[in-house]
ChimeraX commands (.cxc) that place a marker at each C-alpha (Angstrom):
marker #1 position -0.54,-6.30,58.89 radius 0.5
marker #1 position 0.56,-3.53,56.55 radius 0.5
marker #1 position -1.51,-0.35,56.95 radius 0.5
marker #1 position -3.06,1.52,54.05 radius 0.5
marker #1 position -0.60,4.47,54.05 radius 0.5
marker #1 position 2.32,2.04,53.91 radius 0.5
marker #1 position 0.62,0.05,51.14 radius 0.5
marker #1 position 0.02,3.20,49.09 radius 0.5
marker #1 position 3.61,4.26,49.57 radius 0.5
marker #1 position 4.84,0.86,48.47 radius 0.5
marker #1 position 2.71,0.92,45.31 radius 0.5
marker #1 position 3.85,4.46,44.49 radius 0.5
marker #1 position 7.51,3.56,44.93 radius 0.5
marker #1 position 7.05,0.48,42.73 radius 0.5
marker #1 position 5.39,2.58,40.03 radius 0.5
marker #1 position 8.15,5.19,40.21 radius 0.5
marker #1 position 10.79,2.50,39.69 radius 0.5
marker #1 position 8.86,1.13,36.71 radius 0.5
marker #1 position 8.41,4.51,35.06 radius 0.5
marker #1 position 12.01,5.57,35.62 radius 0.5
marker #1 position 13.26,2.26,34.21 radius 0.5
marker #1 position 11.03,2.44,31.17 radius 0.5
marker #1 position 11.47,6.07,30.12 radius 0.5
marker #1 position 14.22,8.69,30.01 radius 0.5
marker #1 position 12.61,10.95,32.64 radius 0.5
marker #1 position 9.92,10.82,35.31 radius 0.5
marker #1 position 7.12,13.33,34.81 radius 0.5
marker #1 position 3.36,13.58,34.69 radius 0.5
marker #1 position 1.85,12.74,31.27 radius 0.5
marker #1 position 5.29,12.12,29.80 radius 0.5
marker #1 position 4.42,9.00,27.81 radius 0.5
marker #1 position 0.86,9.15,26.49 radius 0.5
marker #1 position -0.23,6.16,24.38 radius 0.5
marker #1 position -2.95,7.46,22.06 radius 0.5
marker #1 position -3.43,4.24,20.07 radius 0.5
marker #1 position -1.76,0.95,19.30 radius 0.5
marker #1 position -1.02,2.29,15.82 radius 0.5
marker #1 position 0.96,5.28,17.08 radius 0.5
marker #1 position 2.76,3.09,19.61 radius 0.5
marker #1 position 3.67,0.47,16.98 radius 0.5
marker #1 position 5.09,3.27,14.80 radius 0.5
marker #1 position 7.51,4.03,17.62 radius 0.5
marker #1 position 5.49,7.11,18.59 radius 0.5
marker #1 position 6.61,8.88,15.39 radius 0.5
marker #1 position 3.25,10.38,14.43 radius 0.5
marker #1 position 3.64,14.18,14.40 radius 0.5
marker #1 position 4.30,14.18,10.63 radius 0.5
marker #1 position 1.64,11.52,9.86 radius 0.5
marker #1 position -1.36,12.83,11.86 radius 0.5
marker #1 position -3.99,11.25,9.59 radius 0.5
marker #1 position -6.47,9.84,12.12 radius 0.5
marker #1 position -8.12,10.86,15.41 radius 0.5
marker #1 position -4.85,10.42,17.35 radius 0.5
marker #1 position -3.78,13.71,15.72 radius 0.5
marker #1 position -5.84,15.32,18.51 radius 0.5
marker #1 position -2.92,14.58,20.83 radius 0.5
marker #1 position 0.12,14.39,18.52 radius 0.5
marker #1 position -0.54,17.16,16.01 radius 0.5
marker #1 position -3.99,18.77,15.84 radius 0.5
marker #1 position -3.11,20.52,12.59 radius 0.5
marker #1 position -3.67,17.12,10.97 radius 0.5
marker #1 position -7.34,17.19,12.02 radius 0.5
marker #1 position -8.06,19.55,9.13 radius 0.5
marker #1 position -7.39,16.70,6.67 radius 0.5
marker #1 position -10.01,14.32,8.11 radius 0.5
marker #1 position -13.13,14.10,6.01 radius 0.5
marker #1 position -15.33,11.98,8.30 radius 0.5
marker #1 position -15.93,11.34,11.99 radius 0.5
marker #1 position -13.25,9.24,13.75 radius 0.5
marker #1 position -13.45,7.51,17.13 radius 0.5
marker #1 position -10.75,5.48,18.89 radius 0.5
marker #1 position -10.65,3.76,22.29 radius 0.5
marker #1 position -7.34,2.38,23.59 radius 0.5
marker #1 position -6.44,0.22,26.58 radius 0.5
marker #1 position -2.94,-0.55,27.84 radius 0.5
marker #1 position -1.69,-2.46,30.86 radius 0.5
marker #1 position 2.00,-1.55,31.15 radius 0.5
marker #1 position 4.23,-4.63,31.42 radius 0.5
marker #1 position 1.32,-6.81,32.68 radius 0.5
marker #1 position 1.19,-5.04,36.06 radius 0.5
marker #1 position -2.18,-5.72,37.68 radius 0.5
marker #1 position -2.30,-2.44,39.62 radius 0.5
marker #1 position -1.47,-0.13,36.70 radius 0.5
marker #1 position -3.98,0.75,33.99 radius 0.5
marker #1 position -3.98,3.19,31.09 radius 0.5
marker #1 position -6.66,4.26,28.66 radius 0.5
marker #1 position -7.17,6.80,25.90 radius 0.5
marker #1 position -10.47,7.83,24.29 radius 0.5
marker #1 position -10.56,10.27,21.37 radius 0.5
marker #1 position -13.08,11.58,18.86 radius 0.5
marker #1 position -12.39,13.77,15.83 radius 0.5
marker #1 position -15.11,15.71,14.03 radius 0.5
marker #1 position -14.64,17.51,10.69 radius 0.5
marker #1 position -16.50,20.73,9.94 radius 0.5
marker #1 position -16.62,23.50,7.36 radius 0.5
marker #1 position -14.24,25.65,9.44 radius 0.5
marker #1 position -11.72,22.92,10.33 radius 0.5
marker #1 position -11.31,19.74,12.34 radius 0.5
marker #1 position -12.17,19.41,16.03 radius 0.5
marker #1 position -10.87,16.77,18.44 radius 0.5
marker #1 position -11.47,15.86,22.07 radius 0.5
marker #1 position -9.59,13.21,24.03 radius 0.5
marker #1 position -9.26,11.79,27.54 radius 0.5
marker #1 position -6.15,10.03,28.82 radius 0.5
marker #1 position -6.13,8.10,32.09 radius 0.5
marker #1 position -3.28,6.43,33.96 radius 0.5
marker #1 position -4.01,4.92,37.36 radius 0.5
marker #1 position -2.27,3.05,40.14 radius 0.5
marker #1 position -4.99,1.15,41.99 radius 0.5
marker #1 position -5.81,2.74,45.37 radius 0.5
marker #1 position -2.79,5.04,45.06 radius 0.5
marker #1 position -2.85,7.76,42.40 radius 0.5
marker #1 position -4.40,8.77,39.08 radius 0.5
marker #1 position -3.54,11.04,36.16 radius 0.5
marker #1 position -6.32,12.48,34.00 radius 0.5
marker #1 position -5.70,14.59,30.90 radius 0.5
marker #1 position -8.52,16.07,28.82 radius 0.5
marker #1 position -7.48,17.66,25.53 radius 0.5
marker #1 position -9.47,19.93,23.22 radius 0.5
marker #1 position -7.91,20.46,19.79 radius 0.5
marker #1 position -8.61,22.32,16.57 radius 0.5
marker #1 position -6.91,22.19,13.16 radius 0.5
marker #1 position -7.47,24.38,10.12 radius 0.5
marker #1 position -6.08,24.50,6.60 radius 0.5
marker #1 position -4.23,27.61,5.51 radius 0.5
marker #1 position -3.83,26.16,2.02 radius 0.5
marker #1 position -4.80,22.86,0.35 radius 0.5
marker #1 position -4.52,22.02,-3.35 radius 0.5
marker #1 position -6.36,19.47,-5.47 radius 0.5
marker #1 position -3.17,17.35,-5.44 radius 0.5
marker #1 position -3.37,17.17,-1.60 radius 0.5
marker #1 position -0.41,19.48,-1.00 radius 0.5
marker #1 position -1.33,21.48,2.11 radius 0.5
marker #1 position -0.34,23.73,4.98 radius 0.5
marker #1 position -2.35,23.46,8.21 radius 0.5
marker #1 position -2.09,24.83,11.74 radius 0.5
marker #1 position -3.53,23.60,15.03 radius 0.5
marker #1 position -4.01,24.49,18.67 radius 0.5
marker #1 position -4.64,22.52,21.88 radius 0.5
marker #1 position -5.88,23.16,25.38 radius 0.5
marker #1 position -5.08,20.52,28.02 radius 0.5
marker #1 position -6.79,20.12,31.37 radius 0.5
marker #1 position -4.42,18.06,33.52 radius 0.5
marker #1 position -5.36,16.65,36.93 radius 0.5
marker #1 position -3.34,14.46,39.30 radius 0.5
marker #1 position -4.75,12.95,42.49 radius 0.5
marker #1 position -3.20,10.85,45.24 radius 0.5
marker #1 position -5.38,8.57,47.40 radius 0.5
marker #1 position -3.40,8.84,50.62 radius 0.5
marker #1 position -4.66,9.96,54.00 radius 0.5
marker #1 position -4.67,13.57,52.74 radius 0.5
marker #1 position -6.57,12.77,49.52 radius 0.5
marker #1 position -4.57,15.48,47.74 radius 0.5
marker #1 position -5.17,16.60,44.16 radius 0.5
marker #1 position -4.38,19.48,41.83 radius 0.5
marker #1 position -5.20,20.53,38.29 radius 0.5
marker #1 position -3.76,22.84,35.66 radius 0.5
marker #1 position -4.55,24.13,32.17 radius 0.5
marker #1 position -1.88,24.30,29.47 radius 0.5
marker #1 position -1.82,25.26,25.79 radius 0.5
marker #1 position -0.04,24.11,22.65 radius 0.5
marker #1 position 0.40,24.86,18.94 radius 0.5
marker #1 position 1.24,22.73,15.91 radius 0.5
marker #1 position 1.72,22.75,12.15 radius 0.5
marker #1 position 1.47,20.15,9.40 radius 0.5
marker #1 position 2.65,20.57,5.81 radius 0.5
marker #1 position 2.66,18.55,2.61 radius 0.5
marker #1 position 4.99,20.35,0.22 radius 0.5
marker #1 position 4.53,17.33,-2.04 radius 0.5
marker #1 position 1.67,14.81,-1.74 radius 0.5
marker #1 position 4.09,12.04,-0.74 radius 0.5
marker #1 position 6.13,14.01,1.83 radius 0.5
marker #1 position 4.75,15.23,5.16 radius 0.5
marker #1 position 6.29,17.53,7.75 radius 0.5
marker #1 position 5.01,18.14,11.26 radius 0.5
marker #1 position 5.81,20.22,14.34 radius 0.5
marker #1 position 4.15,20.56,17.75 radius 0.5
marker #1 position 4.85,22.26,21.05 radius 0.5
marker #1 position 2.95,21.54,24.29 radius 0.5
marker #1 position 2.71,23.23,27.69 radius 0.5
marker #1 position 3.53,26.68,26.36 radius 0.5
marker #1 position 2.59,28.31,29.67 radius 0.5
marker #1 position 4.38,25.62,31.77 radius 0.5
marker #1 position 1.74,25.40,34.52 radius 0.5
marker #1 position 2.56,23.80,37.87 radius 0.5
marker #1 position 0.80,20.98,39.74 radius 0.5
marker #1 position 1.02,21.09,43.56 radius 0.5
marker #1 position -0.21,18.10,45.54 radius 0.5
marker #1 position 0.98,19.54,48.86 radius 0.5
marker #1 position -0.06,23.01,50.01 radius 0.5
marker #1 position 2.97,25.26,50.08 radius 0.5
marker #1 position 5.09,22.66,48.29 radius 0.5
marker #1 position 7.34,23.35,45.34 radius 0.5
marker #1 position 5.14,21.45,42.89 radius 0.5
marker #1 position 5.86,19.82,39.55 radius 0.5
marker #1 position 6.08,21.99,36.45 radius 0.5
marker #1 position 4.51,20.74,33.22 radius 0.5
marker #1 position 7.56,21.49,31.09 radius 0.5
marker #1 position 7.34,22.81,27.54 radius 0.5
marker #1 position 8.08,20.03,25.03 radius 0.5
marker #1 position 8.55,20.04,21.27 radius 0.5
marker #1 position 8.51,17.48,18.47 radius 0.5
marker #1 position 9.20,17.65,14.76 radius 0.5
marker #1 position 9.18,15.00,12.10 radius 0.5
marker #1 position 9.11,13.87,8.49 radius 0.5
marker #1 position 6.98,11.22,6.80 radius 0.5
marker #1 position 6.99,9.60,3.38 radius 0.5
marker #1 position 3.91,8.09,1.70 radius 0.5
marker #1 position 4.64,5.59,-1.07 radius 0.5
marker #1 position 1.84,4.75,-3.51 radius 0.5
marker #1 position -0.73,4.52,-0.70 radius 0.5
marker #1 position 1.00,1.29,0.32 radius 0.5
marker #1 position 3.62,2.31,2.84 radius 0.5
marker #1 position 4.31,5.08,5.35 radius 0.5
marker #1 position 7.78,5.76,6.72 radius 0.5
marker #1 position 7.97,8.19,9.64 radius 0.5
marker #1 position 10.90,9.85,11.43 radius 0.5
marker #1 position 10.62,12.07,14.50 radius 0.5
marker #1 position 12.72,13.98,17.00 radius 0.5
marker #1 position 11.01,14.56,20.34 radius 0.5
marker #1 position 12.05,16.55,23.38 radius 0.5
marker #1 position 11.54,15.13,26.88 radius 0.5
marker #1 position 10.92,16.97,30.16 radius 0.5
marker #1 position 14.61,17.52,30.85 radius 0.5
marker #1 position 15.24,19.03,27.44 radius 0.5
marker #1 position 16.94,16.05,25.80 radius 0.5
marker #1 position 16.01,15.06,22.26 radius 0.5
marker #1 position 15.20,11.48,21.26 radius 0.5
marker #1 position 14.84,9.84,17.87 radius 0.5
marker #1 position 11.71,7.85,17.01 radius 0.5
marker #1 position 10.82,6.01,13.84 radius 0.5
marker #1 position 8.31,3.65,12.32 radius 0.5
marker #1 position 7.06,1.94,9.16 radius 0.5
marker #1 position 3.51,0.97,8.20 radius 0.5
marker #1 position 2.87,-1.46,5.34 radius 0.5
marker #1 position -0.65,-1.57,3.95 radius 0.5
marker #1 position -1.83,-4.98,2.72 radius 0.5
marker #1 position -4.82,-4.11,0.57 radius 0.5
marker #1 position -7.78,-2.48,2.29 radius 0.5
marker #1 position -7.91,-4.89,5.22 radius 0.5
marker #1 position -4.59,-5.19,7.06 radius 0.5
marker #1 position -1.71,-3.00,8.20 radius 0.5
marker #1 position 1.65,-4.22,9.50 radius 0.5
marker #1 position 3.75,-1.84,11.62 radius 0.5
marker #1 position 7.12,-1.70,13.33 radius 0.5
marker #1 position 9.26,0.97,14.92 radius 0.5
marker #1 position 11.84,2.09,17.44 radius 0.5
marker #1 position 11.02,4.14,20.52 radius 0.5
marker #1 position 13.72,5.20,22.99 radius 0.5
marker #1 position 15.87,2.30,21.80 radius 0.5
marker #1 position 13.06,-0.26,22.22 radius 0.5
marker #1 position 11.41,-2.21,19.43 radius 0.5
marker #1 position 7.69,-1.82,18.75 radius 0.5
marker #1 position 5.38,-3.72,16.40 radius 0.5
marker #1 position 1.71,-4.05,15.65 radius 0.5
marker #1 position -1.10,-5.26,13.41 radius 0.5
marker #1 position -4.15,-3.32,12.31 radius 0.5
marker #1 position -7.38,-4.59,10.74 radius 0.5
marker #1 position -10.08,-2.44,9.15 radius 0.5
marker #1 position -13.41,-3.52,7.72 radius 0.5
marker #1 position -16.34,-1.27,6.79 radius 0.5
marker #1 position -14.79,1.53,8.83 radius 0.5
marker #1 position -14.38,-0.57,11.99 radius 0.5
marker #1 position -10.78,-0.56,13.21 radius 0.5
marker #1 position -9.09,-3.10,15.48 radius 0.5
marker #1 position -5.40,-2.71,16.25 radius 0.5
marker #1 position -2.97,-4.45,18.59 radius 0.5
marker #1 position 0.58,-3.40,19.36 radius 0.5
marker #1 position 3.42,-4.52,21.59 radius 0.5
marker #1 position 6.22,-2.47,23.12 radius 0.5
marker #1 position 9.12,-4.51,24.47 radius 0.5
marker #1 position 11.52,-3.69,27.32 radius 0.5
marker #1 position 14.62,-5.74,28.08 radius 0.5
marker #1 position 14.06,-5.63,31.86 radius 0.5
marker #1 position 10.30,-5.27,32.29 radius 0.5
marker #1 position 9.06,-7.46,29.45 radius 0.5
marker #1 position 6.30,-6.67,26.96 radius 0.5
marker #1 position 3.50,-4.11,27.18 radius 0.5
marker #1 position 0.43,-4.71,24.98 radius 0.5
marker #1 position -1.84,-2.00,23.55 radius 0.5
marker #1 position -5.33,-2.59,22.15 radius 0.5
marker #1 position -7.38,-0.12,20.12 radius 0.5
marker #1 position -10.87,-0.39,18.68 radius 0.5
marker #1 position -12.82,2.30,16.92 radius 0.5
marker #1 position -14.38,3.77,13.83 radius 0.5
marker #1 position -12.08,5.39,11.33 radius 0.5
marker #1 position -12.65,5.33,7.58 radius 0.5
marker #1 position -9.30,5.15,5.78 radius 0.5
marker #1 position -8.20,8.30,3.96 radius 0.5
marker #1 position -9.17,8.39,0.28 radius 0.5
marker #1 position -6.58,7.05,-2.15 radius 0.5
marker #1 position -4.38,9.90,-3.32 radius 0.5
marker #1 position -3.28,9.27,-6.94 radius 0.5
marker #1 position -0.58,11.91,-6.57 radius 0.5
marker #1 position 1.18,10.14,-3.66 radius 0.5
marker #1 position 3.46,8.15,-5.95 radius 0.5
marker #1 position 7.15,7.46,-5.82 radius 0.5
marker #1 position 9.06,10.05,-7.90 radius 0.5
marker link #1:1,2 radius 0.2
marker link #1:2,3 radius 0.2
marker link #1:3,4 radius 0.2
marker link #1:4,5 radius 0.2
marker link #1:5,6 radius 0.2
marker link #1:6,7 radius 0.2
marker link #1:7,8 radius 0.2
marker link #1:8,9 radius 0.2
marker link #1:9,10 radius 0.2
marker link #1:10,11 radius 0.2
marker link #1:11,12 radius 0.2
marker link #1:12,13 radius 0.2
marker link #1:13,14 radius 0.2
marker link #1:14,15 radius 0.2
marker link #1:15,16 radius 0.2
marker link #1:16,17 radius 0.2
marker link #1:17,18 radius 0.2
marker link #1:18,19 radius 0.2
marker link #1:19,20 radius 0.2
marker link #1:20,21 radius 0.2
marker link #1:21,22 radius 0.2
marker link #1:22,23 radius 0.2
marker link #1:23,24 radius 0.2
marker link #1:24,25 radius 0.2
marker link #1:25,26 radius 0.2
marker link #1:26,27 radius 0.2
marker link #1:27,28 radius 0.2
marker link #1:28,29 radius 0.2
marker link #1:29,30 radius 0.2
marker link #1:30,31 radius 0.2
marker link #1:31,32 radius 0.2
marker link #1:32,33 radius 0.2
marker link #1:33,34 radius 0.2
marker link #1:34,35 radius 0.2
marker link #1:35,36 radius 0.2
marker link #1:36,37 radius 0.2
marker link #1:37,38 radius 0.2
marker link #1:38,39 radius 0.2
marker link #1:39,40 radius 0.2
marker link #1:40,41 radius 0.2
marker link #1:41,42 radius 0.2
marker link #1:42,43 radius 0.2
marker link #1:43,44 radius 0.2
marker link #1:44,45 radius 0.2
marker link #1:45,46 radius 0.2
marker link #1:46,47 radius 0.2
marker link #1:47,48 radius 0.2
marker link #1:48,49 radius 0.2
marker link #1:49,50 radius 0.2
marker link #1:50,51 radius 0.2
marker link #1:51,52 radius 0.2
marker link #1:52,53 radius 0.2
marker link #1:53,54 radius 0.2
marker link #1:54,55 radius 0.2
marker link #1:55,56 radius 0.2
marker link #1:56,57 radius 0.2
marker link #1:57,58 radius 0.2
marker link #1:58,59 radius 0.2
marker link #1:59,60 radius 0.2
marker link #1:60,61 radius 0.2
marker link #1:61,62 radius 0.2
marker link #1:62,63 radius 0.2
marker link #1:63,64 radius 0.2
marker link #1:64,65 radius 0.2
marker link #1:65,66 radius 0.2
marker link #1:66,67 radius 0.2
marker link #1:67,68 radius 0.2
marker link #1:68,69 radius 0.2
marker link #1:69,70 radius 0.2
marker link #1:70,71 radius 0.2
marker link #1:71,72 radius 0.2
marker link #1:72,73 radius 0.2
marker link #1:73,74 radius 0.2
marker link #1:74,75 radius 0.2
marker link #1:75,76 radius 0.2
marker link #1:76,77 radius 0.2
marker link #1:77,78 radius 0.2
marker link #1:78,79 radius 0.2
marker link #1:79,80 radius 0.2
marker link #1:80,81 radius 0.2
marker link #1:81,82 radius 0.2
marker link #1:82,83 radius 0.2
marker link #1:83,84 radius 0.2
marker link #1:84,85 radius 0.2
marker link #1:85,86 radius 0.2
marker link #1:86,87 radius 0.2
marker link #1:87,88 radius 0.2
marker link #1:88,89 radius 0.2
marker link #1:89,90 radius 0.2
marker link #1:90,91 radius 0.2
marker link #1:91,92 radius 0.2
marker link #1:92,93 radius 0.2
marker link #1:93,94 radius 0.2
marker link #1:94,95 radius 0.2
marker link #1:95,96 radius 0.2
marker link #1:96,97 radius 0.2
marker link #1:97,98 radius 0.2
marker link #1:98,99 radius 0.2
marker link #1:99,100 radius 0.2
marker link #1:100,101 radius 0.2
marker link #1:101,102 radius 0.2
marker link #1:102,103 radius 0.2
marker link #1:103,104 radius 0.2
marker link #1:104,105 radius 0.2
marker link #1:105,106 radius 0.2
marker link #1:106,107 radius 0.2
marker link #1:107,108 radius 0.2
marker link #1:108,109 radius 0.2
marker link #1:109,110 radius 0.2
marker link #1:110,111 radius 0.2
marker link #1:111,112 radius 0.2
marker link #1:112,113 radius 0.2
marker link #1:113,114 radius 0.2
marker link #1:114,115 radius 0.2
marker link #1:115,116 radius 0.2
marker link #1:116,117 radius 0.2
marker link #1:117,118 radius 0.2
marker link #1:118,119 radius 0.2
marker link #1:119,120 radius 0.2
marker link #1:120,121 radius 0.2
marker link #1:121,122 radius 0.2
marker link #1:122,123 radius 0.2
marker link #1:123,124 radius 0.2
marker link #1:124,125 radius 0.2
marker link #1:125,126 radius 0.2
marker link #1:126,127 radius 0.2
marker link #1:127,128 radius 0.2
marker link #1:128,129 radius 0.2
marker link #1:129,130 radius 0.2
marker link #1:130,131 radius 0.2
marker link #1:131,132 radius 0.2
marker link #1:132,133 radius 0.2
marker link #1:133,134 radius 0.2
marker link #1:134,135 radius 0.2
marker link #1:135,136 radius 0.2
marker link #1:136,137 radius 0.2
marker link #1:137,138 radius 0.2
marker link #1:138,139 radius 0.2
marker link #1:139,140 radius 0.2
marker link #1:140,141 radius 0.2
marker link #1:141,142 radius 0.2
marker link #1:142,143 radius 0.2
marker link #1:143,144 radius 0.2
marker link #1:144,145 radius 0.2
marker link #1:145,146 radius 0.2
marker link #1:146,147 radius 0.2
marker link #1:147,148 radius 0.2
marker link #1:148,149 radius 0.2
marker link #1:149,150 radius 0.2
marker link #1:150,151 radius 0.2
marker link #1:151,152 radius 0.2
marker link #1:152,153 radius 0.2
marker link #1:153,154 radius 0.2
marker link #1:154,155 radius 0.2
marker link #1:155,156 radius 0.2
marker link #1:156,157 radius 0.2
marker link #1:157,158 radius 0.2
marker link #1:158,159 radius 0.2
marker link #1:159,160 radius 0.2
marker link #1:160,161 radius 0.2
marker link #1:161,162 radius 0.2
marker link #1:162,163 radius 0.2
marker link #1:163,164 radius 0.2
marker link #1:164,165 radius 0.2
marker link #1:165,166 radius 0.2
marker link #1:166,167 radius 0.2
marker link #1:167,168 radius 0.2
marker link #1:168,169 radius 0.2
marker link #1:169,170 radius 0.2
marker link #1:170,171 radius 0.2
marker link #1:171,172 radius 0.2
marker link #1:172,173 radius 0.2
marker link #1:173,174 radius 0.2
marker link #1:174,175 radius 0.2
marker link #1:175,176 radius 0.2
marker link #1:176,177 radius 0.2
marker link #1:177,178 radius 0.2
marker link #1:178,179 radius 0.2
marker link #1:179,180 radius 0.2
marker link #1:180,181 radius 0.2
marker link #1:181,182 radius 0.2
marker link #1:182,183 radius 0.2
marker link #1:183,184 radius 0.2
marker link #1:184,185 radius 0.2
marker link #1:185,186 radius 0.2
marker link #1:186,187 radius 0.2
marker link #1:187,188 radius 0.2
marker link #1:188,189 radius 0.2
marker link #1:189,190 radius 0.2
marker link #1:190,191 radius 0.2
marker link #1:191,192 radius 0.2
marker link #1:192,193 radius 0.2
marker link #1:193,194 radius 0.2
marker link #1:194,195 radius 0.2
marker link #1:195,196 radius 0.2
marker link #1:196,197 radius 0.2
marker link #1:197,198 radius 0.2
marker link #1:198,199 radius 0.2
marker link #1:199,200 radius 0.2
marker link #1:200,201 radius 0.2
marker link #1:201,202 radius 0.2
marker link #1:202,203 radius 0.2
marker link #1:203,204 radius 0.2
marker link #1:204,205 radius 0.2
marker link #1:205,206 radius 0.2
marker link #1:206,207 radius 0.2
marker link #1:207,208 radius 0.2
marker link #1:208,209 radius 0.2
marker link #1:209,210 radius 0.2
marker link #1:210,211 radius 0.2
marker link #1:211,212 radius 0.2
marker link #1:212,213 radius 0.2
marker link #1:213,214 radius 0.2
marker link #1:214,215 radius 0.2
marker link #1:215,216 radius 0.2
marker link #1:216,217 radius 0.2
marker link #1:217,218 radius 0.2
marker link #1:218,219 radius 0.2
marker link #1:219,220 radius 0.2
marker link #1:220,221 radius 0.2
marker link #1:221,222 radius 0.2
marker link #1:222,223 radius 0.2
marker link #1:223,224 radius 0.2
marker link #1:224,225 radius 0.2
marker link #1:225,226 radius 0.2
marker link #1:226,227 radius 0.2
marker link #1:227,228 radius 0.2
marker link #1:228,229 radius 0.2
marker link #1:229,230 radius 0.2
marker link #1:230,231 radius 0.2
marker link #1:231,232 radius 0.2
marker link #1:232,233 radius 0.2
marker link #1:233,234 radius 0.2
marker link #1:234,235 radius 0.2
marker link #1:235,236 radius 0.2
marker link #1:236,237 radius 0.2
marker link #1:237,238 radius 0.2
marker link #1:238,239 radius 0.2
marker link #1:239,240 radius 0.2
marker link #1:240,241 radius 0.2
marker link #1:241,242 radius 0.2
marker link #1:242,243 radius 0.2
marker link #1:243,244 radius 0.2
marker link #1:244,245 radius 0.2
marker link #1:245,246 radius 0.2
marker link #1:246,247 radius 0.2
marker link #1:247,248 radius 0.2
marker link #1:248,249 radius 0.2
marker link #1:249,250 radius 0.2
marker link #1:250,251 radius 0.2
marker link #1:251,252 radius 0.2
marker link #1:252,253 radius 0.2
marker link #1:253,254 radius 0.2
marker link #1:254,255 radius 0.2
marker link #1:255,256 radius 0.2
marker link #1:256,257 radius 0.2
marker link #1:257,258 radius 0.2
marker link #1:258,259 radius 0.2
marker link #1:259,260 radius 0.2
marker link #1:260,261 radius 0.2
marker link #1:261,262 radius 0.2
marker link #1:262,263 radius 0.2
marker link #1:263,264 radius 0.2
marker link #1:264,265 radius 0.2
marker link #1:265,266 radius 0.2
marker link #1:266,267 radius 0.2
marker link #1:267,268 radius 0.2
marker link #1:268,269 radius 0.2
marker link #1:269,270 radius 0.2
marker link #1:270,271 radius 0.2
marker link #1:271,272 radius 0.2
marker link #1:272,273 radius 0.2
marker link #1:273,274 radius 0.2
marker link #1:274,275 radius 0.2
marker link #1:275,276 radius 0.2
marker link #1:276,277 radius 0.2
marker link #1:277,278 radius 0.2
marker link #1:278,279 radius 0.2
marker link #1:279,280 radius 0.2
marker link #1:280,281 radius 0.2
marker link #1:281,282 radius 0.2
marker link #1:282,283 radius 0.2
marker link #1:283,284 radius 0.2
marker link #1:284,285 radius 0.2
marker link #1:285,286 radius 0.2
marker link #1:286,287 radius 0.2
marker link #1:287,288 radius 0.2
marker link #1:288,289 radius 0.2
marker link #1:289,290 radius 0.2
marker link #1:290,291 radius 0.2
marker link #1:291,292 radius 0.2
marker link #1:292,293 radius 0.2
marker link #1:293,294 radius 0.2
marker link #1:294,295 radius 0.2
marker link #1:295,296 radius 0.2
marker link #1:296,297 radius 0.2
marker link #1:297,298 radius 0.2
view
């Protein structure tokens, strides 16, 4: 019979192989799925940032939300029964700016768990009646990793980030974010070297056409300093449905979103040539942004 330590080790090794195969680098909290919408857009959301997922991607975008938003996301990577992921986020507008709080969880059953709690704030520096704007944001992350081995080891760290979001023209968005400014270290073994939460940046551009389509482009830095290109398109079919597709690290993504009376239900799929498909489900409350008559094609 296989003992528990050996079983945990086997599960951890399997997870490591999966993560390494599916992403450019292995690191804690490297690939956070905030919603099926952001995943279906290829992860290119730093210059869009128009719903509660901005709490993670670009909190400067929170300043543009006019009503309360709530999203809950579940993902089971590549249909693996022992691996689960979830993301819960709420965004609250106020007279001084937009506030957001989120919780990300990734767990390997009976082996290890990652928990990330994020507090975010976004504020306008300038906003015109035509919806041209300049906003800034800040984040504080509480990151905790635990391993359920015979030592029951765990460690936590606090990191900080900054972001900006700009609409020079109502139909063109620009975004920038940087996370882990202080590059804190997680140590699961006393006296060990630990794992540094490396500083990472992202910048992007988005184009809004007649409130019918969003095209987003992003360059994102990974934990080893390499830059990757992400991109996505969202097509709005009236007030009810949204079709999405994108590219993320060379892999195709797609999704469908439905919205009725402020209730949102989205599903997305992220394919991998070796591991198969990974499905993402999101449900929540998120009134669509008001129609902007100035966001027209030139």
